C-alpha positions in Angstrom: 0.0 0.0 0.0 1.5 3.4 -1.0 2.4 5.8 1.8 0.2 8.5 0.4 0.8 11.3 2.9 4.5 10.9 2.9 4.6 10.9 -0.8 2.6 14.1 -0.9 4.8 15.7 1.8 7.9 14.8 -0.1 6.7 15.8 -3.6 4.9 19.0 -2.7 6.8 20.4 0.3 10.3 18.8 0.8 11.4 18.3 -2.9 10.1 21.8 -3.9 12.2 23.5 -1.2 9.1 24.8 0.7 9.8 23.0 4.0 10.4 25.6 6.7 12.0 23.3 9.3 9.0 23.9 11.6 9.2 20.3 12.9 5.5 19.6 12.5 5.7 16.6 10.2 8.3 14.9 12.4 6.5 15.7 15.6 3.2 14.1 14.2 4.9 11.2 12.4 4.6 8.5 15.1 8.4 7.9 14.7 8.2 7.4 10.9 10.2 10.6 10.2 13.3 12.3 11.7 15.4 15.3 10.8 18.7 14.8 9.2 21.1 17.5 7.9 21.3 17.3 4.1 23.9 19.7 2.6 23.6 21.9 5.7 19.8 21.9 5.8 17.6 20.0 8.2 15.2 17.8 6.3 12.5 15.3 7.3 13.4 11.8 6.1 12.0 8.3 6.7 13.2 6.2 9.6 13.4 2.4 9.5 10.0 2.2 11.2 7.3 0.7 9.0 3.9 2.3 8.6 1.9 5.1 6.9 2.5 8.7 7.8 -0.6 10.2 9.5 -2.5 12.6 7.4 -2.0 15.4 10.0 1.7 15.3 9.5 1.1 16.6 5.9 -2.0 18.7 6.4 -0.7 20.7 9.4 2.8 21.4 8.0 3.2 25.2 7.9 4.6 25.1 4.4 1.3 23.6 3.1 -1.3 26.2 2.4 -1.7 28.6 5.4 -5.0 30.4 4.9 -4.5 33.4 7.1 -8.0 34.9 6.8 -9.4 31.5 7.8 -7.0 31.1 10.7 -7.6 34.7 11.9 -11.3 33.9 12.0 -10.7 30.7 13.9 -8.3 32.3 16.4 -9.6 35.8 16.9 -13.1 35.8 15.3 -12.3 38.6 13.0 -9.9 39.9 10.3 -7.1 42.4 10.8 -7.6 46.1 10.2 -4.0 46.4 9.1 -2.4 43.7 6.9 1.1 44.6 7.9 0.7 43.4 11.4 -2.4 41.2 11.7 -5.0 41.4 14.4 -4.0 43.8 17.2 -6.0 44.8 20.3 -3.3 47.0 21.8 0.3 47.9 21.2 3.0 48.7 23.7 6.7 49.3 24.5 7.7 47.2 27.4 10.5 45.5 29.4 10.8 43.1 32.3 10.9 44.8 35.7 13.3 42.2 37.0 16.8 43.4 36.0 18.2 39.9 35.7 15.3 38.7 33.5 15.7 41.8 31.3 19.5 41.4 31.0 19.4 37.6 30.4 16.7 37.7 27.8 16.2 39.1 24.3 13.9 42.0 23.5 13.6 43.3 27.1 12.7 40.0 28.6 9.0 40.3 27.9 8.3 36.7 26.8 10.4 35.3 29.7 8.7 37.5 32.3 5.3 36.5 30.9 6.0 32.8 31.1 7.3 33.2 34.7 4.2 35.1 35.7 1.9 32.6 34.1 3.6 29.8 36.0 3.7 31.8 39.2 -0.1 32.5 39.1 -1.0 29.0 38.1 -2.5 30.0 34.8 -0.3 27.4 33.2 1.6 24.3 34.4 4.4 24.5 31.8 5.7 26.3 28.8 7.0 25.0 25.5 10.2 26.9 24.7 13.8 26.3 23.5 16.7 25.5 25.8 20.3 25.9 24.6 22.8 23.2 25.5 20.3 20.6 26.9 22.1 17.7 25.2 24.8 19.5 23.2 26.2 22.9 24.2 25.7 24.4 20.7 22.2 23.0 20.1 18.8 24.3 21.1 16.0 21.8 21.8 12.3 22.3 22.7 11.4 21.4 26.3 8.4 21.9 28.5 9.7 24.2 31.2 7.9 23.7 34.5 9.6 26.2 36.8 10.7 29.8 36.7 14.3 28.6 36.8 13.7 26.4 33.7 12.0 29.3 31.9 15.0 31.5 32.7 17.3 28.8 31.3 15.4 29.1 28.0 15.8 32.9 27.8 17.5 34.6 24.8 17.3 34.3 21.1 18.3 31.3 19.0 19.4 32.4 15.5 19.8 29.0 13.8 17.2 26.5 12.7 15.5 24.6 15.5 12.4 22.5 14.6 10.4 23.3 17.7 7.3 21.3 16.7 9.2 18.0 17.0 7.9 18.2 20.6 4.3 17.7 19.4 4.8 13.9 19.8 5.0 14.5 23.6 2.4 17.3 24.2 -0.8 15.2 24.3 0.4 13.5 27.4 1.9 16.6 29.1 0.0 18.1 32.1 -1.5 21.4 31.1 -2.6 24.0 30.6 0.5 25.1 28.7 2.0 28.1 27.0 3.7 27.8 23.7 6.5 29.9 22.3 7.3 29.6 18.6 8.3 31.3 15.3 5.5 32.4 12.8 5.6 29.2 10.8 5.6 27.0 13.9 2.7 29.0 15.4 0.7 28.7 12.2 1.1 24.9 12.4 -0.2 25.0 16.0 -3.2 27.1 15.0 -4.0 24.7 12.1 -3.9 21.8 14.6 -6.1 23.6 17.0 -8.6 24.3 14.3 -8.5 20.5 13.5 -9.0 19.7 17.2 -5.8 17.6 17.3 -5.0 16.1 20.7 -1.3 17.3 20.6 -2.4 21.0 21.0 -5.4 20.6 23.3 -3.4 21.7 26.4 -2.1 24.9 24.8 -3.8 27.9 26.3 -1.4 30.8 25.5 0.6 31.2 22.3 3.5 33.7 22.3 6.3 34.4 19.9 9.0 36.8 18.7 9.0 38.7 15.4 11.0 36.9 12.8 13.0 38.7 10.1 15.8 36.4 9.1 17.1 33.0 10.3 20.3 31.3 9.4 21.4 27.7 9.0 23.8 26.4 11.7 26.5 26.4 9.0 26.8 30.2 9.9 28.2 29.2 13.3 30.6 26.6 11.7 31.8 29.3 9.3 32.4 31.7 12.2 34.3 29.0 14.1 36.5 28.2 11.0 37.4 31.9 10.6 38.7 31.7 14.2 40.7 28.5 13.6 38.2 26.1 15.2 37.5 23.0 13.2 34.2 21.7 14.7 31.2 22.7 16.8 32.3 19.8 19.1 34.8 22.2 20.6 32.0 24.5 21.9 31.3 24.5 25.6 28.7 27.3 25.6 26.9 29.3 22.9 24.9 32.5 23.3 23.5 34.3 20.3 22.8 37.5 22.2 25.0 37.7 25.3 25.5 40.8 27.4 23.8 44.2 27.3 21.2 44.8 24.6 21.4 44.4 21.6 23.9 41.7 22.6 26.6 39.9 20.9 27.4 36.4 19.7 29.5 34.7 22.3 31.1 31.2 22.0 33.0 29.7 24.9 35.3 26.9 23.8 36.3 23.8 25.8 39.9 25.1 25.9 38.7 28.2 27.7 38.9 30.7 24.7 35.9 33.0 24.2 35.0 34.1 20.7 32.8 37.2 20.3 31.1 39.1 17.5 28.8 42.1 17.9 25.2 41.6 16.6 26.0 44.2 13.9 29.0 42.3 12.6 27.4 38.8 13.0 24.6 40.1 10.7 27.1 40.1 7.9 26.7 36.3 7.7 23.0 36.6 6.9 23.3 36.8 3.0 25.4 33.7 2.9 23.5 31.4 5.3 19.9 32.7 5.3 17.2 30.0 5.2 14.8 29.7 2.4 11.9 29.9 4.8 13.1 33.4 5.9 13.0 34.6 2.3 9.5 33.2 1.7 8.0 34.1 5.1 4.7 36.1 4.8 4.4 36.8 8.5 7.0 39.0 10.1 5.2 39.9 13.3 3.9 36.5 14.3 0.3 37.3 13.5 -1.4 34.2 15.0 0.0 34.5 18.5 -1.8 35.9 21.5 1.2 38.1 22.2 4.1 38.9 19.8 7.3 40.7 20.7 10.1 42.3 18.8 13.0 44.7 19.5 12.0 48.4 19.8 14.3 49.7 17.0 13.9 53.4 17.6 16.5 56.0 18.5 14.2 57.0 21.5 14.6 53.6 23.0 18.0 52.5 21.6 19.7 55.4 23.3 18.4 54.3 26.7 20.0 50.8 26.3 18.9 47.9 28.6 16.5 46.5 26.0 13.0 47.6 25.1 10.4 45.5 23.3 7.6 46.4 21.0 4.6 44.2 22.1 1.4 43.5 20.2 -1.4 42.1 22.2 -3.7 40.3 19.7 -6.4 38.8 22.0 -8.4 40.2 24.9 -6.8 37.7 27.2 -3.4 39.0 26.2 -4.5 42.6 27.0 -5.8 41.4 30.4 -2.6 39.5 31.1 -0.3 42.4 30.3 -2.4 44.8 32.5 -2.2 42.2 35.3 1.6 42.0 34.9 2.0 45.7 35.0 0.0 46.0 38.2 2.0 43.2 39.8 5.3 44.9 38.8 6.4 42.2 36.4 6.5 44.6 33.4 7.2 48.2 32.7 4.5 48.8 30.1 3.8 51.9 28.0 0.9 52.1 25.6 1.9 53.3 22.1 -0.1 53.9 18.9 0.0 51.0 16.4 1.6 53.3 13.8 4.6 53.8 16.2 4.9 50.1 16.7 4.9 49.6 12.9 7.6 52.2 12.5 9.9 50.0 14.5 
């Protein structure tokens, strides 16, 4: 019997170069697929396990037909007034009130502080987010963080491809409710699955995510290492994509004690050489299907203040309520701004 859904996934999405490394087909494959690096690019390939790929592994893949008007109606019950940013209830500039959270995290620490507050108030029992160095120092992996300490360990940006939705295979059995943090394509797949009523996403109550402009293959890090005389990522003891004060710098600590650094401005020069195809074809810069999306507040007014400021878009009423609650509880410093100002950033 032909494996219909795998054949369609391979022919329509993988072989055409449309796959975004969201991880959804692997996470829903019942062990029939795994990611392997093919010419520097993570691709879903068959394992030795026998069986037919579930239909959802094909249908929910973010690279297969994302109908944003339909998903907006499903998630928010309405269409956006501005097609540049999606549905927005309120817009803000914000940063975490806790100095350690703000310094440790990207974009003012807003997502990290929000997850910690949700856990602290019992609104969620865990949060799906990425942790660097869980198994290998240079690699990020999705986990379900259950404590504030685990959330803080996941703070900061990851600028190389990580298929977060591989974790879908575990989520149906995870105690919820959960928050979920992902990139626009990963979030779109989650929303498609919620619309389908799939058990893997039934526990997800809050969806958060960063803006996404560009993303690079891990080969960018290998190139940076080679330019510094380092032959392999196996020599890495610790990797931080945005270490130190905002806007941060790439920092790689090697097993021999050396520390390699590059400012964010200079590290950006690698983008044209290692940018992912999914970055180039992305239609959603501001993570339109989240409850709450966050980006750097790129404005002279805030850049000159240093420390890290974030532009925050609350897309659902529960996100507006949550942010007000966090401001009153001194989790966030929060300033309302016009949507036009947010778009200017």
